[in-house]
VOGU-3710 file (C-alpha; in Angstrom, 3 decimals, decimal comma):
1> mahkivskkq> -25,993/3,788/-20,457  -25,598/7,571/-20,400  -23,394/9,151/-17,761  -24,751/12,318/-16,149  -22,504/15,237/-15,246  -23,026/15,776/-11,518  -20,691/18,734/-11,037  -18,391/20,793/-13,243  -16,043/23,739/-12,873  -13,234/25,536/-14,656
11> lstdvftaei> -9,778/25,207/-13,064  -7,837/27,545/-15,353  -8,106/29,209/-18,755  -8,504/25,966/-20,708  -8,672/23,297/-17,992  -11,937/21,893/-16,653  -13,042/19,224/-14,201  -16,294/17,311/-13,952  -17,743/14,623/-11,726  -19,780/12,112/-13,725
21> eapliaqarq> -21,920/9,122/-12,849  -20,082/5,849/-13,539  -20,754/3,513/-10,587  -19,044/0,374/-11,898  -15,918/2,289/-12,919  -15,864/4,097/-9,563  -15,808/0,753/-7,757  -13,137/-0,881/-9,917  -10,822/2,063/-10,616  -7,220/2,109/-9,418
31> pgqfviigin> -4,815/5,080/-9,345  -3,147/5,475/-12,740  -6,026/4,110/-14,828  -8,047/5,994/-17,428  -11,306/5,947/-19,392  -12,137/6,557/-23,037  -15,218/8,672/-23,631  -17,524/9,386/-26,573  -19,659/12,448/-25,955  -22,634/11,994/-28,244
41> neyseriplt> -23,078/8,638/-29,952  -21,253/5,843/-31,749  -19,909/8,345/-34,310  -18,236/10,614/-31,754  -14,477/10,935/-31,520  -13,185/8,776/-28,658  -10,653/10,421/-26,341  -8,725/9,055/-23,334  -8,969/10,884/-19,998  -7,287/9,960/-16,727
51> iagadpqkgt> -9,528/9,131/-13,781  -8,442/11,908/-11,424  -10,561/10,623/-8,547  -13,465/8,354/-7,666  -16,214/8,121/-5,050  -17,539/4,533/-4,956  -20,306/5,477/-2,500  -21,674/8,172/-4,799  -20,872/6,114/-7,884  -18,963/8,952/-9,552
61> iqliwqrvgk> -15,553/9,529/-11,099  -13,686/12,797/-11,587  -12,310/13,772/-14,984  -9,949/16,664/-15,729  -9,191/17,777/-19,284  -7,611/20,574/-21,285  -9,451/22,291/-24,148  -7,139/21,626/-27,098  -9,299/20,111/-29,857  -12,900/19,840/-31,041
71> ttaelsemki> -14,031/17,109/-28,631  -12,434/18,630/-25,534  -13,992/21,965/-26,541  -17,419/20,309/-26,808  -16,905/18,650/-23,432  -15,987/22,034/-21,940  -19,317/23,481/-23,123  -21,433/20,773/-21,472  -23,390/21,661/-18,334  -24,379/19,975/-15,086
81> gdtianvagp> -27,203/17,557/-15,876  -25,984/16,859/-19,422  -24,984/13,302/-20,225  -21,946/11,709/-21,858  -23,024/8,850/-24,113  -20,129/6,418/-23,670  -17,520/5,937/-20,954  -15,315/2,828/-21,274  -13,072/1,792/-18,418  -11,243/1,534/-16,215
91> lgkgthlqky> -8,485/0,928/-18,778  -4,758/0,405/-18,469  -2,803/-0,972/-15,553  -3,073/0,617/-12,132  -0,062/2,088/-10,349  2,099/-0,389/-8,436  1,861/0,880/-4,875  4,232/0,117/-2,027  6,338/1,862/0,587  9,486/3,082/-1,175
101> gtvvcigggi> 10,589/5,726/1,319  10,919/9,186/-0,211  9,081/9,697/-3,496  9,399/12,847/-5,585  6,331/13,536/-7,761  6,814/15,933/-10,673  3,785/17,335/-12,464  3,655/19,627/-15,478  0,474/21,532/-16,377  -2,453/19,167/-16,955
111> gnapllpiat> -0,171/16,327/-15,806  -0,996/17,328/-12,231  -4,404/15,692/-12,717  -3,231/12,077/-13,194  -0,378/12,647/-10,736  -2,600/13,615/-7,784  -4,324/10,220/-7,227  -0,956/8,475/-7,566  0,736/10,792/-5,069  -2,229/10,442/-2,695
121> alkehgnkii> -2,101/6,642/-2,829  1,680/6,636/-2,334  1,215/8,844/0,740  -1,376/6,405/2,105  1,223/3,641/1,741  3,533/5,452/4,126  5,835/7,262/1,702  7,277/10,734/2,201  5,998/12,819/-0,712  7,962/15,669/-2,270
131> silgarnkel> 5,867/17,328/-4,987  7,200/19,604/-7,728  4,481/21,298/-9,783  5,309/23,380/-12,835  3,510/25,449/-15,466  4,254/28,225/-17,938  2,498/30,778/-15,699  0,261/31,116/-12,630  -2,968/30,893/-14,660  -2,068/27,405/-15,905
141> lilvdefaki> -1,347/25,898/-12,473  -3,954/23,462/-11,173  -4,513/21,437/-7,979  -1,824/23,233/-5,943  -3,964/23,233/-2,777  -4,773/19,538/-3,197  -1,076/18,658/-3,485  -0,261/20,820/-0,451  -2,557/18,622/1,661  -0,764/15,365/0,856
151> sdelivttdd> 2,835/16,542/0,354  5,549/16,620/2,990  7,294/19,191/0,809  5,805/21,192/-2,062  7,748/23,173/-4,662  5,913/25,213/-7,309  7,673/26,614/-10,370  6,561/28,793/-13,269  8,487/29,607/-16,428  7,797/33,335/-16,072
161> gsygrkalvt> 8,075/33,584/-12,286  4,434/34,684/-11,872  3,984/32,166/-9,025  6,422/30,228/-6,873  9,958/29,820/-8,110  11,007/30,999/-11,577  12,457/27,775/-12,954  11,771/24,622/-14,885  10,800/21,596/-12,786  14,127/19,958/-13,627
171> eplkeicmre> 16,037/22,490/-11,496  14,527/21,610/-8,086  14,397/17,966/-9,168  18,160/17,948/-9,631  18,650/19,612/-6,241  16,488/16,976/-4,557  18,341/14,154/-6,301  21,605/15,616/-4,945  20,398/15,347/-1,357  21,694/12,738/1,061
181> pkpnkayaig> 19,916/10,437/1,053  18,548/10,797/-2,461  14,890/9,965/-3,258  13,975/6,298/-3,526  11,544/6,795/-6,415  10,259/9,441/-8,816  7,020/9,863/-10,760  6,870/12,377/-13,615  3,697/13,220/-15,530  3,258/16,072/-17,977
191> paimmkfccg> 4,235/17,064/-21,519  6,468/14,510/-23,222  9,395/16,928/-23,408  9,138/17,574/-19,664  9,103/13,873/-18,840  12,077/13,305/-21,118  14,230/15,888/-19,341  13,062/14,800/-15,882  14,149/11,262/-16,724  17,466/12,652/-17,941
201> vtkqfdvpte> 18,031/14,158/-14,493  16,971/11,133/-12,455  19,020/8,789/-14,630  22,163/10,719/-13,697  21,491/9,941/-10,029  20,141/6,422/-10,570  16,692/7,268/-9,168  14,040/4,851/-10,554  11,426/6,901/-12,416  7,913/6,086/-13,574
211> vslntimvdg> 6,146/8,137/-16,242  2,510/8,079/-17,373  2,313/8,471/-21,143  -0,325/10,478/-23,004  -0,144/9,012/-26,490  -2,789/9,054/-29,222  -5,421/6,362/-28,604  -8,464/5,085/-30,465  -9,874/1,846/-29,060  -7,894/1,531/-25,816
221> tgmcggcrie> -7,621/-2,263/-26,055  -4,376/-2,671/-28,003  -5,947/-3,377/-31,407  -5,465/-0,098/-33,321  -1,778/0,454/-32,615  -2,183/4,220/-32,376  -0,547/4,381/-28,941  2,523/2,332/-29,892  5,831/3,393/-28,360  9,374/2,055/-28,348
231> ydgkpkfvcv> 10,260/0,772/-24,891  13,657/-0,736/-24,141  14,060/-1,162/-27,904  10,782/-3,073/-28,295  7,220/-2,035/-29,247  4,690/-1,562/-26,449  1,110/-0,311/-26,387  0,364/2,397/-23,841  -3,305/1,460/-23,484  -2,726/-2,129/-22,340
241> dgpefdghkv> 0,952/-2,261/-21,316  0,779/1,095/-19,517  0,053/3,924/-19,222  2,933/3,854/-16,706  6,438/2,846/-17,747  10,024/3,019/-16,561  10,901/6,436/-17,957  14,544/5,525/-18,448  13,539/2,978/-21,108  11,090/5,102/-23,151
251> nfdlmmkrlg> 12,142/6,473/-26,552  10,688/9,952/-26,005  11,976/11,360/-29,313  10,030/8,782/-31,326  6,985/9,217/-29,100  6,985/12,988/-29,650  7,132/12,531/-33,415  4,050/10,297/-33,272  2,247/12,753/-30,976  2,709/15,500/-33,558
261> aykdleqreh> 1,170/13,506/-36,417  -2,317/15,037/-36,070  -1,530/18,415/-34,473  -2,484/20,421/-37,565  -5,740/18,514/-38,016  -6,569/18,866/-34,325  -6,035/22,612/-34,451  -8,025/22,959/-37,684  -11,020/21,097/-36,241  -10,835/23,197/-33,082
271> ekhkckigln> -10,905/26,408/-35,127  -13,851/25,131/-37,191  -15,714/24,329/-33,993  -15,069/27,812/-32,584  -16,392/29,357/-35,796  -19,510/27,193/-35,612  -20,153/28,213/-32,005  -19,645/31,862/-32,937  -22,224/31,602/-35,734  -24,713/29,908/-33,417
281> rkk> -24,330/32,674/-30,850  -25,012/35,360/-33,464  -28,341/33,735/-34,152
//
Protein backbone atom coordinates (compact mmCIF):
# COMPACT_ATOMS: atom_id res chain seq x y z
CA UNK A 1 0.00 0.00 0.00
CA UNK A 2 1.45 3.36 -1.05
CA UNK A 3 1.17 6.30 1.31
CA UNK A 4 0.27 9.63 -0.30
CA UNK A 5 1.79 12.90 0.86
CA UNK A 6 -1.17 15.09 1.81
CA UNK A 7 0.74 18.21 2.85
CA UNK A 8 4.38 19.25 3.05
CA UNK A 9 6.38 22.30 4.05
CA UNK A 10 9.88 23.39 4.95
CA UNK A 11 10.44 24.36 8.60
CA UNK A 12 14.05 25.55 8.37
CA UNK A 13 17.07 25.31 6.08
CA UNK A 14 17.25 21.51 6.12
CA UNK A 15 14.17 20.49 8.13
CA UNK A 16 10.89 19.46 6.52
CA UNK A 17 7.50 18.18 7.64
CA UNK A 18 4.89 16.19 5.77
CA UNK A 19 1.48 14.73 6.51
CA UNK A 20 1.05 11.31 4.91
CA UNK A 21 -1.80 8.85 4.62
CA UNK A 22 -1.38 5.94 7.06
CA UNK A 23 -4.80 5.25 8.62
CA UNK A 24 -3.92 2.14 10.64
CA UNK A 25 -0.78 3.75 12.08
CA UNK A 26 -2.71 6.93 12.88
CA UNK A 27 -5.20 4.92 14.93
CA UNK A 28 -2.64 2.84 16.83
CA UNK A 29 0.16 5.37 17.35
CA UNK A 30 1.22 6.49 20.82
CA UNK A 31 3.49 9.44 21.74
CA UNK A 32 7.13 8.37 21.52
CA UNK A 33 6.70 5.78 18.76
CA UNK A 34 8.23 5.88 15.29
CA UNK A 35 7.94 4.44 11.78
CA UNK A 36 10.48 3.09 9.32
CA UNK A 37 9.97 4.20 5.74
CA UNK A 38 11.21 3.08 2.32
CA UNK A 39 10.60 5.73 -0.31
CA UNK A 40 10.58 3.82 -3.57
CA UNK A 41 10.51 0.03 -3.43
CA UNK A 42 11.94 -3.00 -1.65
CA UNK A 43 15.48 -1.88 -2.55
CA UNK A 44 15.20 1.55 -0.92
CA UNK A 45 17.19 2.46 2.16
CA UNK A 46 14.97 2.16 5.24
CA UNK A 47 15.13 5.05 7.71
CA UNK A 48 13.42 5.59 11.09
CA UNK A 49 11.35 8.74 11.63
CA UNK A 50 9.45 9.75 14.75
CA UNK A 51 5.68 10.14 14.46
CA UNK A 52 5.41 13.83 15.33
CA UNK A 53 1.61 13.81 15.28
CA UNK A 54 -1.41 11.87 14.09
CA UNK A 55 -5.00 12.54 13.02
CA UNK A 56 -7.01 9.30 13.29
CA UNK A 57 -10.08 10.91 11.70
CA UNK A 58 -8.16 11.94 8.60
CA UNK A 59 -6.05 8.79 8.71
CA UNK A 60 -2.77 10.71 8.53
CA UNK A 61 0.47 10.94 10.47
CA UNK A 62 2.97 13.79 10.60
CA UNK A 63 6.66 13.19 9.93
CA UNK A 64 9.50 15.66 10.49
CA UNK A 65 13.01 15.02 9.19
CA UNK A 66 16.35 16.69 8.61
CA UNK A 67 18.13 16.54 5.24
CA UNK A 68 21.42 14.87 6.14
CA UNK A 69 21.85 11.93 3.75
CA UNK A 70 20.69 10.62 0.37
CA UNK A 71 17.31 9.26 1.47
CA UNK A 72 16.32 12.29 3.54
CA UNK A 73 17.37 14.47 0.59
CA UNK A 74 15.14 12.43 -1.74
CA UNK A 75 12.27 12.69 0.74
CA UNK A 76 12.78 16.47 0.88
CA UNK A 77 12.35 16.68 -2.91
CA UNK A 78 9.02 14.84 -2.96
CA UNK A 79 5.84 16.85 -3.57
CA UNK A 80 2.24 16.82 -2.38
CA UNK A 81 0.49 13.95 -4.15
CA UNK A 82 3.64 11.81 -4.39
CA UNK A 83 3.59 8.48 -2.59
CA UNK A 84 5.97 6.74 -0.19
CA UNK A 85 6.14 3.03 -0.98
CA UNK A 86 6.55 1.55 2.50
CA UNK A 87 5.74 2.81 5.99
CA UNK A 88 6.13 0.27 8.83
CA UNK A 89 4.82 1.06 12.28
CA UNK A 90 4.04 2.16 14.82
CA UNK A 91 7.31 0.79 16.23
CA UNK A 92 8.93 1.00 19.64
CA UNK A 93 7.29 1.49 23.00
CA UNK A 94 5.06 4.48 23.64
CA UNK A 95 5.84 7.03 26.34
CA UNK A 96 4.72 6.11 29.86
CA UNK A 97 2.29 8.89 30.70
CA UNK A 98 1.14 9.93 34.16
CA UNK A 99 0.88 13.00 36.36
CA UNK A 100 4.36 13.65 37.76
CA UNK A 101 3.95 17.29 38.75
CA UNK A 102 6.47 19.59 37.09
CA UNK A 103 8.16 18.19 33.99
CA UNK A 104 11.00 19.95 32.20
CA UNK A 105 11.22 19.07 28.48
CA UNK A 106 14.53 19.81 26.76
CA UNK A 107 14.72 19.74 22.97
CA UNK A 108 17.74 20.25 20.74
CA UNK A 109 17.33 21.02 17.02
CA UNK A 110 15.38 18.28 15.23
CA UNK A 111 14.78 16.70 18.66
CA UNK A 112 11.93 19.17 19.13
CA UNK A 113 9.89 17.05 16.71
CA UNK A 114 9.67 13.85 18.82
CA UNK A 115 9.54 15.93 22.01
CA UNK A 116 6.39 17.88 21.07
CA UNK A 117 3.87 14.97 21.14
CA UNK A 118 5.38 13.77 24.42
CA UNK A 119 5.18 17.21 26.02
CA UNK A 120 1.62 17.64 24.71
CA UNK A 121 0.51 14.31 26.17
CA UNK A 122 2.19 15.07 29.50
CA UNK A 123 0.33 18.39 29.61
CA UNK A 124 -2.96 16.58 28.95
CA UNK A 125 -2.20 14.38 31.97
CA UNK A 126 -2.15 17.42 34.22
CA UNK A 127 1.58 18.14 34.42
CA UNK A 128 3.16 21.58 34.54
CA UNK A 129 5.40 21.80 31.47
CA UNK A 130 8.63 23.79 31.37
CA UNK A 131 10.13 23.62 27.87
CA UNK A 132 13.73 24.46 26.97
CA UNK A 133 14.39 24.55 23.22
CA UNK A 134 17.89 25.00 21.84
CA UNK A 135 19.62 25.27 18.47
CA UNK A 136 22.86 26.58 17.00
CA UNK A 137 21.05 29.63 15.56
CA UNK A 138 17.59 31.09 14.89
CA UNK A 139 17.31 29.46 11.44
CA UNK A 140 17.57 25.97 12.95
CA UNK A 141 14.82 26.42 15.56
CA UNK A 142 11.58 24.58 14.86
CA UNK A 143 8.14 24.29 16.51
CA UNK A 144 8.66 27.20 18.93
CA UNK A 145 5.06 28.42 18.51
CA UNK A 146 3.69 24.91 19.03
CA UNK A 147 5.63 24.53 22.29
CA UNK A 148 4.49 27.97 23.45
CA UNK A 149 0.87 26.77 23.26
CA UNK A 150 1.36 23.81 25.61
CA UNK A 151 4.11 25.09 27.93
CA UNK A 152 3.60 26.81 31.26
CA UNK A 153 7.10 28.23 30.83
CA UNK A 154 9.16 28.37 27.64
CA UNK A 155 12.88 29.10 27.40
CA UNK A 156 14.60 29.33 24.01
CA UNK A 157 18.38 29.32 23.64
CA UNK A 158 20.73 29.65 20.68
CA UNK A 159 24.48 29.10 20.63
CA UNK A 160 25.09 32.40 18.83
CA UNK A 161 22.43 34.48 20.58
CA UNK A 162 20.50 35.12 17.34
CA UNK A 163 17.22 34.25 19.11
CA UNK A 164 16.24 33.95 22.75
CA UNK A 165 18.98 33.50 25.30
CA UNK A 166 22.61 32.99 24.26
CA UNK A 167 23.37 29.75 26.06
CA UNK A 168 23.41 25.99 25.84
CA UNK A 169 20.24 24.25 27.05
CA UNK A 170 22.15 22.89 30.05
CA UNK A 171 22.42 26.38 31.60
CA UNK A 172 18.68 27.05 32.12
CA UNK A 173 18.21 23.36 32.91
CA UNK A 174 20.61 23.64 35.82
CA UNK A 175 18.84 26.78 37.05
CA UNK A 176 15.48 25.01 36.96
CA UNK A 177 16.87 21.99 38.79
CA UNK A 178 18.11 24.37 41.52
CA UNK A 179 14.61 25.69 42.15
CA UNK A 180 12.58 24.78 45.22
CA UNK A 181 10.84 22.54 44.60
CA UNK A 182 12.91 20.97 41.84
CA UNK A 183 11.24 19.35 38.79
CA UNK A 184 9.70 15.92 39.28
CA UNK A 185 10.76 14.62 35.86
CA UNK A 186 12.79 15.57 32.80
CA UNK A 187 12.65 14.55 29.14
CA UNK A 188 15.61 15.33 26.87
CA UNK A 189 15.63 14.69 23.12
CA UNK A 190 18.23 15.91 20.66
CA UNK A 191 21.81 15.20 19.60
CA UNK A 192 23.47 12.48 21.66
CA UNK A 193 26.03 14.90 23.11
CA UNK A 194 23.24 17.22 24.25
CA UNK A 195 21.34 14.41 25.94
CA UNK A 196 24.52 13.24 27.64
CA UNK A 197 25.21 16.63 29.22
CA UNK A 198 21.55 17.20 30.12
CA UNK A 199 21.59 13.88 31.97
CA UNK A 200 24.81 14.96 33.68
CA UNK A 201 22.98 18.00 35.05
CA UNK A 202 19.82 16.22 36.17
CA UNK A 203 21.81 13.43 37.80
CA UNK A 204 23.46 15.99 40.08
CA UNK A 205 20.02 16.99 41.37
CA UNK A 206 18.51 13.50 41.33
CA UNK A 207 15.84 14.42 38.76
CA UNK A 208 14.63 11.29 36.88
CA UNK A 209 15.33 11.80 33.17
CA UNK A 210 14.02 10.05 30.08
CA UNK A 211 15.79 10.29 26.73
CA UNK A 212 14.65 9.19 23.26
CA UNK A 213 17.57 7.68 21.35
CA UNK A 214 18.23 8.15 17.64
CA UNK A 215 20.51 5.23 16.85
CA UNK A 216 21.17 3.58 13.49
CA UNK A 217 18.35 1.18 12.57
CA UNK A 218 17.68 -1.25 9.74
CA UNK A 219 14.74 -3.57 10.38
CA UNK A 220 13.23 -2.00 13.51
CA UNK A 221 12.27 -5.36 15.04
CA UNK A 222 15.40 -6.20 17.04
CA UNK A 223 16.91 -8.67 14.56
CA UNK A 224 19.75 -6.69 12.93
CA UNK A 225 21.41 -5.35 16.07
CA UNK A 226 22.28 -2.04 14.44
CA UNK A 227 20.60 -0.01 17.19
CA UNK A 228 22.31 -1.82 20.08
CA UNK A 229 23.30 0.30 23.07
CA UNK A 230 24.77 -0.35 26.50
CA UNK A 231 22.17 0.33 29.17
CA UNK A 232 22.94 -0.14 32.86
CA UNK A 233 25.90 -2.26 31.75
CA UNK A 234 23.77 -4.57 29.58
CA UNK A 235 22.90 -4.62 25.85
CA UNK A 236 19.54 -3.22 24.78
CA UNK A 237 17.96 -2.61 21.38
CA UNK A 238 16.52 0.85 20.85
CA UNK A 239 13.92 -0.30 18.31
CA UNK A 240 12.15 -2.77 20.61
CA UNK A 241 13.33 -1.88 24.13
CA UNK A 242 12.99 1.87 23.51
CA UNK A 243 13.32 4.36 21.99
CA UNK A 244 12.95 5.91 25.46
CA UNK A 245 15.32 5.03 28.29
CA UNK A 246 16.42 6.25 31.69
CA UNK A 247 19.13 8.66 30.55
CA UNK A 248 21.19 8.14 33.69
CA UNK A 249 21.81 4.52 32.67
CA UNK A 250 22.76 5.03 29.00
CA UNK A 251 26.41 4.72 27.91
CA UNK A 252 26.37 7.79 25.66
CA UNK A 253 30.08 7.60 24.79
CA UNK A 254 29.69 4.12 23.28
CA UNK A 255 26.47 5.15 21.55
CA UNK A 256 28.17 8.14 19.92
CA UNK A 257 30.98 5.96 18.61
CA UNK A 258 28.43 3.66 16.96
CA UNK A 259 26.52 6.64 15.53
CA UNK A 260 29.68 7.84 13.80
CA UNK A 261 30.35 4.52 12.05
CA UNK A 262 28.70 5.52 8.75
CA UNK A 263 29.05 9.32 8.83
CA UNK A 264 31.58 9.43 5.99
CA UNK A 265 29.50 7.11 3.81
CA UNK A 266 26.34 9.08 4.56
CA UNK A 267 27.99 12.33 3.56
CA UNK A 268 29.50 10.80 0.42
CA UNK A 269 26.13 9.46 -0.75
CA UNK A 270 24.52 12.83 -0.04
CA UNK A 271 27.14 14.61 -2.15
CA UNK A 272 26.68 12.10 -4.99
CA UNK A 273 22.94 12.68 -4.87
CA UNK A 274 23.39 16.47 -5.03
CA UNK A 275 25.65 16.07 -8.06
CA UNK A 276 23.08 13.85 -9.76
CA UNK A 277 20.31 16.38 -9.13
CA UNK A 278 22.53 19.16 -10.46
CA UNK A 279 23.18 17.23 -13.68
CA UNK A 280 19.47 16.53 -14.12
CA UNK A 281 18.65 20.21 -13.74
CA UNK A 282 21.19 21.18 -16.41
CA UNK A 283 19.35 18.98 -18.85
